[in-house]
N, C-alpha and C positions, 0 to 999 in steps of 0.2 A: 504494500500500500504506500509505503514511504517513497519507493522508487517512482511509482506512478505519479504521486504528488509532486515530486521534484521535476519529473519530465513535463508535467502540465505547467509548472511554474516557469520552466525554461522556455517552453513554447510561447507562453504569454509574454515573457520578457522580450523574446525575439520579435514577436508581433508588434510590441510597443516601439521597439527600436526601428523596425521597418517603417512604421507610421511616422515616427519623429523624423526619420531620414527623408521621407517624401515631403513633409511639411517644410523642412529646412531647404530642400531643393526648390520647392515652389516659391519660397520667400527669396531665394537667391535669383531665380529665373535663369541665370546662366552660371555655370560652375566650371572652374578650370579642370582639365583632365589631360592625361597623356604626358609625354616627356616634358618636364619643366612647365607643365600647365599650358603647353602650346596649343592644345585642342580645347574645345568646350563641349559641355553637355547642356541641353536646353530642357527646362521643365515648365509646363504650362497646363492650363485646364482644357477640358474637352467640351465642345458644344454638342457634338453628336459623333457616333462611330458605328461601324458595321464590322462584325467579326463572324467567322465561321463557328459552328457549334464545336465545342472542345472535343478532341478525339478521346476515345475510350481510355480511361485511366489518367486523364488530364483535366485540370480545372480551368486551363487557359486556352482560349480559341485563337486562331490565326487572324490578325487584324487585316481587314481588307480596305477600310476607308476610315478617315477621321477628319473632323473639323475642329480646329484648335482656337483657343482664345487666350491671349495674354492679359492678365489682370494686374495693371500697374499698381493698384492700391495696396497690394500685399507684398510687393517687392521691396527689399531693403538693400542699402548699399553694402558692398563688401569688396574684398580683394580679388582682382582679376588681372590678367595680362594687359599691359598698356604699352603704347609706344611713346617715347619722349625724345625731344631733340638731343642729338649727340653733341656735347660741347667740344669734343675733340675733332669732329668732322662737320663743319657747317653745312647745312642742307640735308643732312642725313639724320636718321633716328635710331634709337636703341630700344630693344624690347626688355621690359622689366615687369614688375608687379606693383600695383598700387590700388588705393581705394577708388571705386567707381560708384557714382551716385545712381539711385534708382532710375532716373530719367534716361541716363546714358545706357543703362542695362537694357531698358525697353527698346531703345534705338538699335542696340546691338542685336537683340532678338529679332526685331523686324528685318534688319539687314540680312541676318542669317537665313531667314525664310523669304527673302526678296522675290517678289513676283508670284508668291504662292496664293492661290485662290481660296485655300482652306485655312488661312491664318488671319485672325482679326485681333484688334485691341478692343477690349470691352470691360465689363464689370463682373462682379461676382453673380449678378442676376442672370448673366448669359451662360453660366456654367451648368452643364447637365448634372442633374441629381438623380440617383438611383437608390432603391431600397438596399440597405445593408443586408448581406446574406445571413448575418447572425441575429441582429436585433430588429431589422426591418425599417429603421429610421432612414430618412432621406440623406444620402451621402454624396458629396461632390465627386465627380470623376476627373481624374488628372492624367496627364501623359508626360513621358520623359524619355529621352534617348540616353539610357544608361550607358556610361562609358565603361567598357569591359577592361581592356588593356591595349597596349600598342599593337599586339598581334591580332586581336579579335574585333577591334573597332567598337561598334555600338550595337545596342539592341533597343528597339523602340517599344515601350511598355505602356499600357493603359491600366489604371488601377482605380478602384473605388475606395475612398478614404472616409471611414466612419469615425467621427469625433466622439461618439458615444462609447464605442467598443475600443477605440484607439487601434483600429484595424485597417491595414492597407491590403486590400484584396486585389491581387493582380488578375485581371479578367481577359486581357488580350495582349498579344505582342506580335511584332513584325521583325523578322530576321532576314528576309530576302534582301539581296543587294541590288543596287541600281548601277549597272555598268557605265552609265553616262554621268555619274556623279563627278563633281570636280575634284574630289579627294576620296581615296578609298576608305578613310576612317569615317567619312560622313555618308557613306553609301546608304546605310540603313535609314538615317534621319532624312536625308534629302529625298529618299523615295517616298516619304510620307507627306512632303509638301507638293500639292498638286499645282502645276504651272498652267 
């Protein structure tokens, strides 16, 4: 009985950590990733999505389509990669890290999805809410391109975030690559921006 209780406690702790990770990613909007933070992951909310029915033995369906919304009111300033004038070489810049304000982060996110027809800037009222699979309360749906590592690039994930249960339930993901992407590490993410 003690082992089962410890296992349940560990699962609950892992779920709370996953939920907190999603909330932090959404507040950041854009997060550094990759070698020296030279790549970025994007996290935003979902207006609508379409996914295949999960395959047998899985709880996550293949994501076919998604409409995304950036919600500036929740984004906070934080450290990101920035370019600054290089004092040693006039007219050139150096790459470093520094504090970036929320307004600039929103501009960066828009630029990352430039030309996408399925990405808008909106408010929390535009965010899709679905019933939590555990308690049934309306929960916002979010999306993010999880940075895996330099060899595996990104995986685009859609999750339902229940503030009542502190549960982040991953409900769909997209791992197919887009051969026309500008950068192999962005293949998964770019494939989700409809041009």
